[in-house]
C-alpha positions as CSV (number, residue, x, y, z in Angstrom):
1,M,183.8,116.1,131.5
2,E,180.8,116.8,129.6
3,A,178.7,115.1,131.5
4,N,179.0,117.4,134.6
5,T,179.0,121.4,132.2
6,T,178.6,122.1,129.3
7,H,180.1,121.3,126.1
8,E,182.5,124.7,125.8
9,T,183.6,124.3,128.9
10,A,184.8,121.0,127.9
11,I,186.9,122.4,125.2
12,T,187.9,124.7,126.9
13,V,189.6,123.5,130.1
14,I,190.9,120.7,127.5
15,Q,192.3,123.3,125.2
16,S,194.2,124.6,128.3
17,I,196.0,121.3,130.1
18,T,196.7,120.1,126.2
19,N,199.0,123.6,125.8
20,L,200.9,122.9,128.9
21,Q,204.3,123.1,128.3
22,Y,205.4,120.0,130.1
23,L,202.9,118.0,129.2
24,T,203.6,115.0,127.7
25,I,200.4,113.6,125.5
26,H,201.2,109.6,124.8
27,P,199.3,107.6,121.5
28,V,197.2,105.0,122.6
29,T,197.7,101.9,120.0
30,G,195.7,98.8,119.6
31,T,198.1,97.2,120.8
32,H,197.1,99.2,124.3
33,V,193.8,98.5,123.7
34,K,193.9,94.8,123.1
35,A,196.2,94.3,125.9
36,A,193.6,96.6,128.3
37,A,191.0,94.2,127.0
38,I,192.4,91.3,128.5
39,L,194.1,93.3,131.6
40,A,190.9,95.3,132.9
41,Q,189.0,92.4,134.5
42,A,192.5,90.8,135.9
43,L,193.6,94.2,137.3
44,T,189.4,94.8,138.4
45,L,190.1,98.8,136.6
46,G,188.4,100.3,134.1
47,F,189.3,100.0,130.5
48,N,190.4,103.4,130.0
49,D,192.0,103.4,133.7
50,T,193.7,100.2,132.4
51,I,195.1,101.9,129.1
52,A,196.1,104.9,131.4
53,Y,198.4,102.1,133.6
54,L,200.0,100.5,130.1
55,T,200.5,104.0,128.9
56,M,202.2,104.8,132.3
57,Q,204.5,101.4,132.4
58,E,205.6,101.5,128.7
59,N,206.7,105.2,129.4
60,Q,208.1,104.7,133.5
61,I,206.0,106.5,134.7
62,T,204.9,106.3,138.5
63,Q,202.6,108.6,139.4
64,I,199.3,110.5,137.8
65,I,197.3,113.1,138.9
66,S,194.2,112.2,139.2
67,F,191.0,111.8,141.8
68,D,190.1,108.5,140.4
69,R,191.2,106.4,143.5
70,D,191.2,103.1,141.6
71,F,194.8,103.9,140.8
72,D,195.4,103.1,144.8
73,K,195.1,98.9,143.5
74,L,198.3,99.5,141.6
75,P,201.3,98.9,144.1
76,D,203.8,100.8,141.7
77,V,201.8,103.8,140.8
78,E,201.3,107.1,142.9
79,R,198.4,108.6,142.8
80,I,198.3,112.7,143.3
81,T,195.8,114.5,144.6
């Protein structure tokens, strides 16, 4: 985000998002990182996308709000734009 805007704007946007009443932020553990390092290549996803995917699976989440079309590669994920 900071690549496309100022640092201050990025912080404001992130603070606004994290203050949403119905937002749950799931933790990322070392187990996720290790699994993503292996799985990213098999899924042809980036590392961060793979961590998101693993976290989604662990928490029975099937939808993601994203402009990232790489999530369209995953048959069990519905990408919402």
